[in-house]
Structure formats: C-alpha cells, structure tokens
PDB file of N, CA, C and O in Angstrom:
ATOM      1  N   UNK A   1       2.520  19.649   7.472  1.00  0.00           N
ATOM      2  CA  UNK A   1       1.463  19.843   6.512  1.00  0.00           C
ATOM      3  C   UNK A   1       1.765  19.113   5.200  1.00  0.00           C
ATOM      4  O   UNK A   1       0.856  18.634   4.522  1.00  0.00           O
ATOM      5  N   UNK A   2       3.052  19.035   4.854  1.00  0.00           N
ATOM      6  CA  UNK A   2       3.434  18.325   3.634  1.00  0.00           C
ATOM      7  C   UNK A   2       3.089  16.843   3.737  1.00  0.00           C
ATOM      8  O   UNK A   2       2.663  16.231   2.757  1.00  0.00           O
ATOM      9  N   UNK A   3       3.273  16.267   4.925  1.00  0.00           N
ATOM     10  CA  UNK A   3       2.940  14.857   5.125  1.00  0.00           C
ATOM     11  C   UNK A   3       1.454  14.618   4.898  1.00  0.00           C
ATOM     12  O   UNK A   3       1.069  13.613   4.301  1.00  0.00           O
ATOM     13  N   UNK A   4       0.637  15.518   5.361  1.00  0.00           N
ATOM     14  CA  UNK A   4      -0.807  15.399   5.162  1.00  0.00           C
ATOM     15  C   UNK A   4      -1.152  15.373   3.675  1.00  0.00           C
ATOM     16  O   UNK A   4      -1.939  14.532   3.240  1.00  0.00           O
ATOM     17  N   UNK A   5      -0.577  16.276   2.896  1.00  0.00           N
ATOM     18  CA  UNK A   5      -0.840  16.320   1.457  1.00  0.00           C
ATOM     19  C   UNK A   5      -0.291  15.086   0.752  1.00  0.00           C
ATOM     20  O   UNK A   5      -0.898  14.587  -0.194  1.00  0.00           O
ATOM     21  N   UNK A   6       0.857  14.595   1.212  1.00  0.00           N
ATOM     22  CA  UNK A   6       1.416  13.382   0.611  1.00  0.00           C
ATOM     23  C   UNK A   6       0.506  12.187   0.871  1.00  0.00           C
ATOM     24  O   UNK A   6       0.316  11.347  -0.008  1.00  0.00           O
ATOM     25  N   UNK A   7      -0.053  12.109   2.070  1.00  0.00           N
ATOM     26  CA  UNK A   7      -0.966  11.008   2.398  1.00  0.00           C
ATOM     27  C   UNK A   7      -2.265  11.114   1.605  1.00  0.00           C
ATOM     28  O   UNK A   7      -2.788  10.107   1.129  1.00  0.00           O
ATOM     29  N   UNK A   8      -2.785  12.333   1.464  1.00  0.00           N
ATOM     30  CA  UNK A   8      -4.002  12.532   0.673  1.00  0.00           C
ATOM     31  C   UNK A   8      -3.748  12.159  -0.788  1.00  0.00           C
ATOM     32  O   UNK A   8      -4.589  11.520  -1.421  1.00  0.00           O
ATOM     33  N   UNK A   9      -2.603  12.553  -1.319  1.00  0.00           N
ATOM     34  CA  UNK A   9      -2.246  12.202  -2.693  1.00  0.00           C
ATOM     35  C   UNK A   9      -2.129  10.690  -2.849  1.00  0.00           C
ATOM     36  O   UNK A   9      -2.563  10.141  -3.861  1.00  0.00           O
ATOM     37  N   UNK A  10      -1.549  10.010  -1.861  1.00  0.00           N
ATOM     38  CA  UNK A  10      -1.416   8.560  -1.904  1.00  0.00           C
ATOM     39  C   UNK A  10      -2.799   7.906  -1.965  1.00  0.00           C
ATOM     40  O   UNK A  10      -3.008   6.964  -2.730  1.00  0.00           O
ATOM     41  N   UNK A  11      -3.732   8.402  -1.167  1.00  0.00           N
ATOM     42  CA  UNK A  11      -5.086   7.831  -1.145  1.00  0.00           C
ATOM     43  C   UNK A  11      -5.769   8.016  -2.501  1.00  0.00           C
ATOM     44  O   UNK A  11      -6.375   7.080  -3.024  1.00  0.00           O
ATOM     45  N   UNK A  12      -5.673   9.213  -3.068  1.00  0.00           N
ATOM     46  CA  UNK A  12      -6.293   9.445  -4.371  1.00  0.00           C
ATOM     47  C   UNK A  12      -5.622   8.608  -5.461  1.00  0.00           C
ATOM     48  O   UNK A  12      -6.298   8.098  -6.355  1.00  0.00           O
ATOM     49  N   UNK A  13      -4.318   8.466  -5.392  1.00  0.00           N
ATOM     50  CA  UNK A  13      -3.617   7.621  -6.376  1.00  0.00           C
ATOM     51  C   UNK A  13      -4.044   6.164  -6.242  1.00  0.00           C
ATOM     52  O   UNK A  13      -4.247   5.485  -7.249  1.00  0.00           O
ATOM     53  N   UNK A  14      -4.180   5.680  -5.021  1.00  0.00           N
ATOM     54  CA  UNK A  14      -4.578   4.286  -4.837  1.00  0.00           C
ATOM     55  C   UNK A  14      -6.009   4.059  -5.322  1.00  0.00           C
ATOM     56  O   UNK A  14      -6.312   3.002  -5.877  1.00  0.00           O
ATOM     57  N   UNK A  15      -6.886   5.031  -5.121  1.00  0.00           N
ATOM     58  CA  UNK A  15      -8.254   4.900  -5.627  1.00  0.00           C
ATOM     59  C   UNK A  15      -8.268   4.916  -7.153  1.00  0.00           C
ATOM     60  O   UNK A  15      -9.053   4.204  -7.779  1.00  0.00           O
ATOM     61  N   UNK A  16      -7.407   5.723  -7.744  1.00  0.00           N
ATOM     62  CA  UNK A  16      -7.317   5.776  -9.202  1.00  0.00           C
ATOM     63  C   UNK A  16      -6.766   4.473  -9.769  1.00  0.00           C
ATOM     64  O   UNK A  16      -7.274   3.963 -10.768  1.00  0.00           O
ATOM     65  N   UNK A  17      -5.732   3.936  -9.136  1.00  0.00           N
ATOM     66  CA  UNK A  17      -5.139   2.676  -9.595  1.00  0.00           C
ATOM     67  C   UNK A  17      -6.152   1.544  -9.482  1.00  0.00           C
ATOM     68  O   UNK A  17      -6.175   0.649 -10.326  1.00  0.00           O
ATOM     69  N   UNK A  18      -6.978   1.573  -8.462  1.00  0.00           N
ATOM     70  CA  UNK A  18      -7.977   0.513  -8.279  1.00  0.00           C
ATOM     71  C   UNK A  18      -9.003   0.487  -9.403  1.00  0.00           C
ATOM     72  O   UNK A  18      -9.617  -0.549  -9.658  1.00  0.00           O
ATOM     73  N   UNK A  19      -9.195   1.611 -10.073  1.00  0.00           N
ATOM     74  CA  UNK A  19     -10.171   1.642 -11.176  1.00  0.00           C
ATOM     75  C   UNK A  19      -9.584   1.145 -12.489  1.00  0.00           C
ATOM     76  O   UNK A  19     -10.324   0.906 -13.444  1.00  0.00           O
ATOM     77  N   UNK A  20      -8.279   0.988 -12.551  1.00  0.00           N
ATOM     78  CA  UNK A  20      -7.633   0.521 -13.778  1.00  0.00           C
ATOM     79  C   UNK A  20      -7.875  -0.963 -13.981  1.00  0.00           C
ATOM     80  O   UNK A  20      -8.138  -1.679 -13.015  1.00  0.00           O
ATOM     81  N   UNK A  21      -7.793  -1.444 -15.222  1.00  0.00           N
ATOM     82  CA  UNK A  21      -7.850  -2.891 -15.451  1.00  0.00           C
ATOM     83  C   UNK A  21      -6.672  -3.572 -14.746  1.00  0.00           C
ATOM     84  O   UNK A  21      -5.625  -2.960 -14.535  1.00  0.00           O
ATOM     85  N   UNK A  22      -6.856  -4.820 -14.393  1.00  0.00           N
ATOM     86  CA  UNK A  22      -5.858  -5.541 -13.593  1.00  0.00           C
ATOM     87  C   UNK A  22      -4.470  -5.517 -14.228  1.00  0.00           C
ATOM     88  O   UNK A  22      -3.478  -5.369 -13.514  1.00  0.00           O
ATOM     89  N   UNK A  23      -4.376  -5.655 -15.519  1.00  0.00           N
ATOM     90  CA  UNK A  23      -3.064  -5.713 -16.169  1.00  0.00           C
ATOM     91  C   UNK A  23      -2.316  -4.388 -16.086  1.00  0.00           C
ATOM     92  O   UNK A  23      -1.092  -4.363 -16.212  1.00  0.00           O
ATOM     93  N   UNK A  24      -3.032  -3.291 -15.876  1.00  0.00           N
ATOM     94  CA  UNK A  24      -2.405  -1.975 -15.766  1.00  0.00           C
ATOM     95  C   UNK A  24      -2.153  -1.556 -14.320  1.00  0.00           C
ATOM     96  O   UNK A  24      -1.584  -0.492 -14.079  1.00  0.00           O
ATOM     97  N   UNK A  25      -2.562  -2.369 -13.364  1.00  0.00           N
ATOM     98  CA  UNK A  25      -2.416  -2.020 -11.959  1.00  0.00           C
ATOM     99  C   UNK A  25      -1.055  -2.371 -11.376  1.00  0.00           C
ATOM    100  O   UNK A  25      -0.701  -1.852 -10.318  1.00  0.00           O
ATOM    101  N   UNK A  26      -0.290  -3.223 -12.018  1.00  0.00           N
ATOM    102  CA  UNK A  26       0.914  -3.763 -11.392  1.00  0.00           C
ATOM    103  C   UNK A  26       1.968  -2.711 -11.076  1.00  0.00           C
ATOM    104  O   UNK A  26       2.385  -2.602  -9.923  1.00  0.00           O
ATOM    105  N   UNK A  27       2.401  -1.952 -12.033  1.00  0.00           N
ATOM    106  CA  UNK A  27       3.487  -0.983 -11.802  1.00  0.00           C
ATOM    107  C   UNK A  27       3.065   0.120 -10.834  1.00  0.00           C
ATOM    108  O   UNK A  27       3.791   0.379  -9.875  1.00  0.00           O
ATOM    109  N   UNK A  28       1.916   0.785 -11.044  1.00  0.00           N
ATOM    110  CA  UNK A  28       1.535   1.796 -10.059  1.00  0.00           C
ATOM    111  C   UNK A  28       1.248   1.196  -8.686  1.00  0.00           C
ATOM    112  O   UNK A  28       1.497   1.832  -7.662  1.00  0.00           O
ATOM    113  N   UNK A  29       0.723  -0.031  -8.666  1.00  0.00           N
ATOM    114  CA  UNK A  29       0.454  -0.697  -7.388  1.00  0.00           C
ATOM    115  C   UNK A  29       1.724  -0.972  -6.606  1.00  0.00           C
ATOM    116  O   UNK A  29       1.751  -0.812  -5.386  1.00  0.00           O
ATOM    117  N   UNK A  30       2.774  -1.384  -7.297  1.00  0.00           N
ATOM    118  CA  UNK A  30       4.057  -1.631  -6.623  1.00  0.00           C
ATOM    119  C   UNK A  30       4.636  -0.315  -6.090  1.00  0.00           C
ATOM    120  O   UNK A  30       5.196  -0.276  -4.994  1.00  0.00           O
ATOM    121  N   UNK A  31       4.499   0.741  -6.858  1.00  0.00           N
ATOM    122  CA  UNK A  31       4.984   2.050  -6.395  1.00  0.00           C
ATOM    123  C   UNK A  31       4.235   2.464  -5.131  1.00  0.00           C
ATOM    124  O   UNK A  31       4.848   2.940  -4.176  1.00  0.00           O
ATOM    125  N   UNK A  32       2.928   2.288  -5.120  1.00  0.00           N
ATOM    126  CA  UNK A  32       2.143   2.611  -3.929  1.00  0.00           C
ATOM    127  C   UNK A  32       2.492   1.690  -2.768  1.00  0.00           C
ATOM    128  O   UNK A  32       2.527   2.118  -1.615  1.00  0.00           O
ATOM    129  N   UNK A  33       2.747   0.428  -3.077  1.00  0.00           N
ATOM    130  CA  UNK A  33       3.118  -0.543  -2.047  1.00  0.00           C
ATOM    131  C   UNK A  33       4.436  -0.177  -1.390  1.00  0.00           C
ATOM    132  O   UNK A  33       4.604  -0.392  -0.189  1.00  0.00           O
ATOM    133  N   UNK A  34       5.372   0.368  -2.147  1.00  0.00           N
ATOM    134  CA  UNK A  34       6.664   0.789  -1.610  1.00  0.00           C
ATOM    135  C   UNK A  34       6.547   2.118  -0.857  1.00  0.00           C
ATOM    136  O   UNK A  34       7.217   2.320   0.155  1.00  0.00           O
ATOM    137  N   UNK A  35       5.704   3.011  -1.348  1.00  0.00           N
ATOM    138  CA  UNK A  35       5.574   4.335  -0.731  1.00  0.00           C
ATOM    139  C   UNK A  35       4.823   4.287   0.597  1.00  0.00           C
ATOM    140  O   UNK A  35       5.074   5.115   1.473  1.00  0.00           O
ATOM    141  N   UNK A  36       3.926   3.351   0.758  1.00  0.00           N
ATOM    142  CA  UNK A  36       3.090   3.313   1.958  1.00  0.00           C
ATOM    143  C   UNK A  36       3.884   3.155   3.252  1.00  0.00           C
ATOM    144  O   UNK A  36       3.639   3.914   4.190  1.00  0.00           O
ATOM    145  N   UNK A  37       4.824   2.210   3.357  1.00  0.00           N
ATOM    146  CA  UNK A  37       5.570   2.100   4.614  1.00  0.00           C
ATOM    147  C   UNK A  37       6.364   3.367   4.959  1.00  0.00           C
ATOM    148  O   UNK A  37       6.519   3.709   6.132  1.00  0.00           O
ATOM    149  N   UNK A  38       6.859   4.050   3.940  1.00  0.00           N
ATOM    150  CA  UNK A  38       7.574   5.305   4.182  1.00  0.00           C
ATOM    151  C   UNK A  38       6.632   6.329   4.802  1.00  0.00           C
ATOM    152  O   UNK A  38       6.977   6.987   5.784  1.00  0.00           O
ATOM    153  N   UNK A  39       5.442   6.458   4.223  1.00  0.00           N
ATOM    154  CA  UNK A  39       4.458   7.392   4.762  1.00  0.00           C
ATOM    155  C   UNK A  39       4.019   6.986   6.170  1.00  0.00           C
ATOM    156  O   UNK A  39       3.835   7.845   7.032  1.00  0.00           O
ATOM    157  N   UNK A  40       3.851   5.698   6.405  1.00  0.00           N
ATOM    158  CA  UNK A  40       3.425   5.226   7.724  1.00  0.00           C
ATOM    159  C   UNK A  40       4.484   5.534   8.773  1.00  0.00           C
ATOM    160  O   UNK A  40       4.149   5.947   9.883  1.00  0.00           O
ATOM    161  N   UNK A  41       5.737   5.342   8.443  1.00  0.00           N
ATOM    162  CA  UNK A  41       6.814   5.665   9.386  1.00  0.00           C
ATOM    163  C   UNK A  41       6.853   7.164   9.650  1.00  0.00           C
ATOM    164  O   UNK A  41       7.030   7.588  10.792  1.00  0.00           O
ATOM    165  N   UNK A  42       6.691   7.965   8.610  1.00  0.00           N
ATOM    166  CA  UNK A  42       6.668   9.421   8.802  1.00  0.00           C
ATOM    167  C   UNK A  42       5.477   9.863   9.648  1.00  0.00           C
ATOM    168  O   UNK A  42       5.596  10.792  10.446  1.00  0.00           O
ATOM    169  N   UNK A  43       4.338   9.208   9.480  1.00  0.00           N
ATOM    170  CA  UNK A  43       3.184   9.503  10.325  1.00  0.00           C
ATOM    171  C   UNK A  43       3.526   9.202  11.781  1.00  0.00           C
ATOM    172  O   UNK A  43       3.204   9.982  12.678  1.00  0.00           O
ATOM    173  N   UNK A  44       4.174   8.075  12.005  1.00  0.00           N
ATOM    174  CA  UNK A  44       4.560   7.713  13.366  1.00  0.00           C
ATOM    175  C   UNK A  44       5.525   8.710  13.984  1.00  0.00           C
ATOM    176  O   UNK A  44       5.429   9.016  15.172  1.00  0.00           O
ATOM    177  N   UNK A  45       6.443   9.211  13.196  1.00  0.00           N
ATOM    178  CA  UNK A  45       7.429  10.167  13.711  1.00  0.00           C
ATOM    179  C   UNK A  45       6.827  11.542  13.963  1.00  0.00           C
ATOM    180  O   UNK A  45       7.176  12.196  14.946  1.00  0.00           O
ATOM    181  N   UNK A  46       5.941  11.985  13.101  1.00  0.00           N
ATOM    182  CA  UNK A  46       5.427  13.351  13.203  1.00  0.00           C
ATOM    183  C   UNK A  46       4.133  13.468  14.006  1.00  0.00           C
ATOM    184  O   UNK A  46       3.930  14.463  14.703  1.00  0.00           O
ATOM    185  N   UNK A  47       3.268  12.481  13.919  1.00  0.00           N
ATOM    186  CA  UNK A  47       1.956  12.614  14.534  1.00  0.00           C
ATOM    187  C   UNK A  47       1.833  11.746  15.788  1.00  0.00           C
ATOM    188  O   UNK A  47       1.271  12.177  16.795  1.00  0.00           O
ATOM    189  N   UNK A  48       2.347  10.550  15.723  1.00  0.00           N
ATOM    190  CA  UNK A  48       2.256   9.636  16.862  1.00  0.00           C
ATOM    191  C   UNK A  48       2.102   8.207  16.383  1.00  0.00           C
ATOM    192  O   UNK A  48       1.576   7.945  15.301  1.00  0.00           O
ATOM    193  N   UNK A  49       2.571   7.291  17.211  1.00  0.00           N
ATOM    194  CA  UNK A  49       2.580   5.889  16.808  1.00  0.00           C
ATOM    195  C   UNK A  49       1.190   5.271  16.782  1.00  0.00           C
ATOM    196  O   UNK A  49       0.964   4.298  16.064  1.00  0.00           O
ATOM    197  N   UNK A  50       0.254   5.817  17.551  1.00  0.00           N
ATOM    198  CA  UNK A  50      -1.111   5.301  17.489  1.00  0.00           C
ATOM    199  C   UNK A  50      -1.694   5.521  16.099  1.00  0.00           C
ATOM    200  O   UNK A  50      -2.321   4.624  15.535  1.00  0.00           O
ATOM    201  N   UNK A  51      -1.489   6.698  15.554  1.00  0.00           N
ATOM    202  CA  UNK A  51      -1.974   6.989  14.198  1.00  0.00           C
ATOM    203  C   UNK A  51      -1.217   6.177  13.155  1.00  0.00           C
ATOM    204  O   UNK A  51      -1.766   5.810  12.117  1.00  0.00           O
ATOM    205  N   UNK A  52       0.031   5.906  13.442  1.00  0.00           N
ATOM    206  CA  UNK A  52       0.813   5.070  12.551  1.00  0.00           C
ATOM    207  C   UNK A  52       0.267   3.638  12.532  1.00  0.00           C
ATOM    208  O   UNK A  52       0.213   3.005  11.478  1.00  0.00           O
ATOM    209  N   UNK A  53      -0.130   3.141  13.683  1.00  0.00           N
ATOM    210  CA  UNK A  53      -0.723   1.801  13.745  1.00  0.00           C
ATOM    211  C   UNK A  53      -2.063   1.752  13.014  1.00  0.00           C
ATOM    212  O   UNK A  53      -2.382   0.760  12.359  1.00  0.00           O
ATOM    213  N   UNK A  54      -2.841   2.822  13.127  1.00  0.00           N
ATOM    214  CA  UNK A  54      -4.097   2.882  12.375  1.00  0.00           C
ATOM    215  C   UNK A  54      -3.844   2.906  10.871  1.00  0.00           C
ATOM    216  O   UNK A  54      -4.554   2.250  10.110  1.00  0.00           O
ATOM    217  N   UNK A  55      -2.843   3.655  10.446  1.00  0.00           N
ATOM    218  CA  UNK A  55      -2.484   3.694   9.032  1.00  0.00           C
ATOM    219  C   UNK A  55      -1.983   2.328   8.564  1.00  0.00           C
ATOM    220  O   UNK A  55      -2.288   1.902   7.450  1.00  0.00           O
ATOM    221  N   UNK A  56      -1.218   1.644   9.412  1.00  0.00           N
ATOM    222  CA  UNK A  56      -0.730   0.309   9.060  1.00  0.00           C
ATOM    223  C   UNK A  56      -1.892  -0.668   8.902  1.00  0.00           C
ATOM    224  O   UNK A  56      -1.893  -1.491   7.986  1.00  0.00           O
ATOM    225  N   UNK A  57      -2.879  -0.579   9.792  1.00  0.00           N
ATOM    226  CA  UNK A  57      -4.054  -1.451   9.677  1.00  0.00           C
ATOM    227  C   UNK A  57      -4.806  -1.178   8.376  1.00  0.00           C
ATOM    228  O   UNK A  57      -5.249  -2.113   7.709  1.00  0.00           O
ATOM    229  N   UNK A  58      -4.949   0.078   8.018  1.00  0.00           N
ATOM    230  CA  UNK A  58      -5.617   0.418   6.761  1.00  0.00           C
ATOM    231  C   UNK A  58      -4.817  -0.083   5.562  1.00  0.00           C
ATOM    232  O   UNK A  58      -5.387  -0.593   4.597  1.00  0.00           O
ATOM    233  N   UNK A  59      -3.498   0.063   5.627  1.00  0.00           N
ATOM    234  CA  UNK A  59      -2.625  -0.402   4.538  1.00  0.00           C
ATOM    235  C   UNK A  59      -2.744  -1.908   4.348  1.00  0.00           C
ATOM    236  O   UNK A  59      -2.880  -2.384   3.221  1.00  0.00           O
ATOM    237  N   UNK A  60      -2.694  -2.655   5.441  1.00  0.00           N
ATOM    238  CA  UNK A  60      -2.794  -4.112   5.343  1.00  0.00           C
ATOM    239  C   UNK A  60      -4.169  -4.511   4.820  1.00  0.00           C
ATOM    240  O   UNK A  60      -4.288  -5.477   4.066  1.00  0.00           O
ATOM    241  N   UNK A  61      -5.200  -3.780   5.210  1.00  0.00           N
ATOM    242  CA  UNK A  61      -6.538  -4.072   4.727  1.00  0.00           C
ATOM    243  C   UNK A  61      -6.665  -3.827   3.222  1.00  0.00           C
ATOM    244  O   UNK A  61      -7.274  -4.625   2.509  1.00  0.00           O
ATOM    245  N   UNK A  62      -6.093  -2.730   2.747  1.00  0.00           N
ATOM    246  CA  UNK A  62      -6.189  -2.387   1.328  1.00  0.00           C
ATOM    247  C   UNK A  62      -5.351  -3.332   0.467  1.00  0.00           C
ATOM    248  O   UNK A  62      -5.794  -3.763  -0.598  1.00  0.00           O
ATOM    249  N   UNK A  63      -4.154  -3.650   0.924  1.00  0.00           N
ATOM    250  CA  UNK A  63      -3.213  -4.443   0.137  1.00  0.00           C
ATOM    251  C   UNK A  63      -3.123  -5.892   0.617  1.00  0.00           C
ATOM    252  O   UNK A  63      -2.061  -6.506   0.509  1.00  0.00           O
ATOM    253  N   UNK A  64      -4.211  -6.447   1.142  1.00  0.00           N
ATOM    254  CA  UNK A  64      -4.138  -7.800   1.693  1.00  0.00           C
ATOM    255  C   UNK A  64      -3.797  -8.840   0.629  1.00  0.00           C
ATOM    256  O   UNK A  64      -2.992  -9.734   0.887  1.00  0.00           O
ATOM    257  N   UNK A  65      -4.386  -8.745  -0.551  1.00  0.00           N
ATOM    258  CA  UNK A  65      -4.102  -9.738  -1.593  1.00  0.00           C
ATOM    259  C   UNK A  65      -2.678  -9.618  -2.140  1.00  0.00           C
ATOM    260  O   UNK A  65      -2.007 -10.641  -2.274  1.00  0.00           O
ATOM    261  N   UNK A  66      -2.186  -8.419  -2.460  1.00  0.00           N
ATOM    262  CA  UNK A  66      -0.786  -8.343  -2.895  1.00  0.00           C
ATOM    263  C   UNK A  66       0.193  -8.782  -1.806  1.00  0.00           C
ATOM    264  O   UNK A  66       1.226  -9.382  -2.102  1.00  0.00           O
ATOM    265  N   UNK A  67      -0.129  -8.484  -0.556  1.00  0.00           N
ATOM    266  CA  UNK A  67       0.761  -8.912   0.526  1.00  0.00           C
ATOM    267  C   UNK A  67       0.751 -10.430   0.683  1.00  0.00           C
ATOM    268  O   UNK A  67       1.794 -11.030   0.944  1.00  0.00           O
ATOM    269  N   UNK A  68      -0.419 -11.061   0.527  1.00  0.00           N
ATOM    270  CA  UNK A  68      -0.486 -12.530   0.554  1.00  0.00           C
ATOM    271  C   UNK A  68       0.339 -13.123  -0.593  1.00  0.00           C
ATOM    272  O   UNK A  68       1.043 -14.116  -0.413  1.00  0.00           O
ATOM    273  N   UNK A  69       0.242 -12.502  -1.770  1.00  0.00           N
ATOM    274  CA  UNK A  69       1.006 -12.968  -2.927  1.00  0.00           C
ATOM    275  C   UNK A  69       2.507 -12.884  -2.646  1.00  0.00           C
ATOM    276  O   UNK A  69       3.247 -13.830  -2.915  1.00  0.00           O
ATOM    277  N   UNK A  70       2.955 -11.742  -2.099  1.00  0.00           N
ATOM    278  CA  UNK A  70       4.379 -11.582  -1.793  1.00  0.00           C
ATOM    279  C   UNK A  70       4.851 -12.572  -0.734  1.00  0.00           C
ATOM    280  O   UNK A  70       5.948 -13.119  -0.842  1.00  0.00           O
ATOM    281  N   UNK A  71       4.037 -12.802   0.282  1.00  0.00           N
ATOM    282  CA  UNK A  71       4.404 -13.776   1.308  1.00  0.00           C
ATOM    283  C   UNK A  71       4.508 -15.180   0.730  1.00  0.00           C
ATOM    284  O   UNK A  71       5.420 -15.928   1.079  1.00  0.00           O
ATOM    285  N   UNK A  72       3.577 -15.544  -0.153  1.00  0.00           N
ATOM    286  CA  UNK A  72       3.636 -16.859  -0.791  1.00  0.00           C
ATOM    287  C   UNK A  72       4.890 -16.989  -1.641  1.00  0.00           C
ATOM    288  O   UNK A  72       5.530 -18.040  -1.644  1.00  0.00           O
ATOM    289  N   UNK A  73       5.251 -15.925  -2.368  1.00  0.00           N
ATOM    290  CA  UNK A  73       6.474 -15.947  -3.182  1.00  0.00           C
ATOM    291  C   UNK A  73       7.712 -16.099  -2.297  1.00  0.00           C
ATOM    292  O   UNK A  73       8.637 -16.834  -2.644  1.00  0.00           O
ATOM    293  N   UNK A  74       7.731 -15.409  -1.158  1.00  0.00           N
ATOM    294  CA  UNK A  74       8.868 -15.502  -0.249  1.00  0.00           C
ATOM    295  C   UNK A  74       8.992 -16.889   0.371  1.00  0.00           C
ATOM    296  O   UNK A  74      10.094 -17.329   0.700  1.00  0.00           O
ATOM    297  N   UNK A  75       7.859 -17.581   0.531  1.00  0.00           N
ATOM    298  CA  UNK A  75       7.875 -18.945   1.061  1.00  0.00           C
ATOM    299  C   UNK A  75       8.262 -19.976   0.012  1.00  0.00           C
ATOM    300  O   UNK A  75       8.434 -21.151   0.333  1.00  0.00           O
ATOM    301  N   UNK A  76       8.402 -19.547  -1.238  1.00  0.00           N
ATOM    302  CA  UNK A  76       8.791 -20.467  -2.296  1.00  0.00           C
ATOM    303  C   UNK A  76       7.608 -21.098  -3.007  1.00  0.00           C
ATOM    304  O   UNK A  76       7.794 -21.979  -3.847  1.00  0.00           O
ATOM    305  N   UNK A  77       6.421 -20.675  -2.694  1.00  0.00           N
ATOM    306  CA  UNK A  77       5.237 -21.192  -3.352  1.00  0.00           C
ATOM    307  C   UNK A  77       5.053 -20.486  -4.692  1.00  0.00           C
ATOM    308  O   UNK A  77       5.694 -19.468  -4.954  1.00  0.00           O
ATOM    309  N   UNK A  78       4.186 -21.021  -5.532  1.00  0.00           N
ATOM    310  CA  UNK A  78       3.911 -20.414  -6.815  1.00  0.00           C
ATOM    311  C   UNK A  78       2.428 -20.031  -6.871  1.00  0.00           C
ATOM    312  O   UNK A  78       1.620 -20.782  -7.416  1.00  0.00           O
ATOM    313  N   UNK A  79       2.064 -18.869  -6.313  1.00  0.00           N
ATOM    314  CA  UNK A  79       0.657 -18.486  -6.297  1.00  0.00           C
ATOM    315  C   UNK A  79       0.155 -18.082  -7.671  1.00  0.00           C
ATOM    316  O   UNK A  79       0.928 -17.679  -8.540  1.00  0.00           O
ATOM    317  N   UNK A  80      -1.151 -18.196  -7.849  1.00  0.00           N
ATOM    318  CA  UNK A  80      -1.763 -17.838  -9.130  1.00  0.00           C
ATOM    319  C   UNK A  80      -1.899 -16.319  -9.227  1.00  0.00           C
ATOM    320  O   UNK A  80      -2.323 -15.659  -8.279  1.00  0.00           O
ATOM    321  N   UNK A  81      -1.536 -15.785 -10.373  1.00  0.00           N
ATOM    322  CA  UNK A  81      -1.650 -14.348 -10.624  1.00  0.00           C
ATOM    323  C   UNK A  81      -3.019 -14.072 -11.211  1.00  0.00           C
ATOM    324  O   UNK A  81      -3.415 -14.729 -12.173  1.00  0.00           O
ATOM    325  N   UNK A  82      -3.774 -13.090 -10.643  1.00  0.00           N
ATOM    326  CA  UNK A  82      -5.083 -12.759 -11.223  1.00  0.00           C
ATOM    327  C   UNK A  82      -4.946 -12.208 -12.640  1.00  0.00           C
ATOM    328  O   UNK A  82      -3.933 -11.593 -12.974  1.00  0.00           O
ATOM    329  N   UNK A  83      -5.955 -12.426 -13.464  1.00  0.00           N
ATOM    330  CA  UNK A  83      -5.897 -11.948 -14.851  1.00  0.00           C
ATOM    331  C   UNK A  83      -6.670 -10.689 -15.038  1.00  0.00           C
ATOM    332  O   UNK A  83      -6.722 -10.156 -16.147  1.00  0.00           O
TER     333      UNK A  83
END
C-alpha cells in the first residue's frame, strides 16, 4: 500500500513541477527523474513486471525530452537547453 501512495505522490509532484516556469523545473525534475526508476523497479517486484513495463512506457513518454537531452550529453553532443 505504501508503494501505491508513493506512486500517487510522484504523479502529483510531476504534475506540479510541469506547471512551474522552465527555469524552476530543473532541480525538482531531476529528483523525479531519479526517483522514477526506483519506483518502477519496486512496482515490478511487488505487483508484476507487466505493470512495471507499463510504468516504464509512461515514464519514457513523460520524460522523453529530458531523456533525449541526457542521451545527447552522453554521446558528447552539445544540445540546446530550453529557456
């Protein structure tokens, strides 16, 4: 039951962060970006891997632009940061 509340809290936090101006989204966004894989793994362990895969698909959909930015940085490219 705690996992359910943690996931619900994560969703509400991500919706709140999305309403912030772009310059204020970075720190909370990184925290959410780090917390999501932990929650997804816990979902897989407690509920089942099918639900974990669904959560992973939702995570990639929500964070597609930050993930593209991180991949470009890892490749050595210099992507443009949104203002």
